N, C-alpha and C positions, 0 to 999 in steps of 0.2 A: 603663120606657121613657124614652128621652131624646128630646127635641124640638129640632130645629134652629130657629134664628131668623135671618131675613135682616136684617142691620144696615142701617138707613137711611143713605143717603149724602147729602151736601150739607148746608149749614147750615140750621138751622131748629130746630124744637122737640126734635129728637133729637140734634143736635149744635150746641152753642153756640159761636159764634165771639167771642173776646175775649182777656182776659189775666188772669193770676193776680196779684192785687193784693198787693204786698209780699212775695211769696214768695221771689224771688231775694234781695231785700234782707235779709230776716230770716235766710236761710241764710248769706249773706256775713257778716253781723254776728256770728252764732254761731260761724262758723269763725274769724273774726278774733279773737274772745274766747278760743277754745280755744288758738289759736296764741300769744297773749299770755301764757297761763298755761304755755306750754311743752309743751302736749299735741300729739301728732301729729294732723294733720287730713288726711283724704282728700277734697279738694274735688272735687265733680262734680255739677252739676245733673242730668245724665243719669242717674247712679247713683241719686240720690234719686228722680227721676220713674220710674225703672224699677220701684221698689217699688209704684207704683200698679197695675201689671198682673202682676208676677211675685211669687211668694211668697218674698220676700227678708227676711221678718221684718216685724214691725210698724213703722209710721212713728212716729218721735219727734214730740213736739209741734211742734218747730221745722220739721219737714219737711211738716207738714200745710198744705194750701191752705185758708186760712180765708175768703177772699173771691175771687170771680170776677166780673169786670166784663165784661158783654157790650159789643161794639162798637156795636150798635144796640139800640133798645128792643125788647123782646119781649113777646108777649101770652100765650104758652103754653110750657110745658116739659113734655115727656113724663114718665111715671112713672119711667123710666130714661133718662137722657141722657148724652152724652159731652161732655167739655170737653177742652182741649188735653192732650197727652201721654197720651191714652187713659184719663184719669181719669173715672170714672163718678160721676154724682150721681143720687140717688134720692129720691123723696117719702117722707114718714113712713110711709105705709101699706105701701109696698113694702119699706121697711127692716124693719118689724115682721114681714112675711111671711118675708123671707129669714132673719131671726134666729130665727123659730119653726122653720123647716125645717132650718137649719144653724147651730145656736147656737155661739158662740165660734169661728167660722171666719173671718168677715170683720171688717174694721176700719172702723167708721163714725165720723164726726165731724161736727158742725154746720158748715155753710158758707153764707155770705151770698152771694146772687146780686144783684149791683147792675147798673144800667144807666147810660147817660150822664146827665149833669146830677144825679147823686146819687140817682137814683130806685132803690128796692129792688123786686125783682120782687114784684108783688102776688099774693095768694092762696096763696103757698107758705108754709105755717105753719113748715115747717122742711125745708131741703134738707140732705142728708148726703152727704159724700164717701164713696166706697166704694173700698177697696183690697183687693188679694188675691182678686179675684173671677174 
């Protein structure tokens, strides 16, 4: 049986509002370096972020969002939440369940969730970005 889920709307613990820290700058630096070596580069932030939700192959290390900074302080994040560009983040326990049910299907990577004034989200032992879900 398949179960439907109603996705929460509005900002809060299910949808974090903020920015991907250093993501665009890292991609630009990588593309610039590739061009300097004479390698063809297909620049496009949209094409990279599309990989977050469509199965366009695994993300390269430079394409991963490694830190997300919320615009406001937050007290709680759901076990699965969405950040910009439909990128999902999950808690460690949910990551382990997903991997047990569907091994080698999804791409997970550690992600730091920071808040204004340099604070890091408390109580989140590890957040993971989730692509191809």
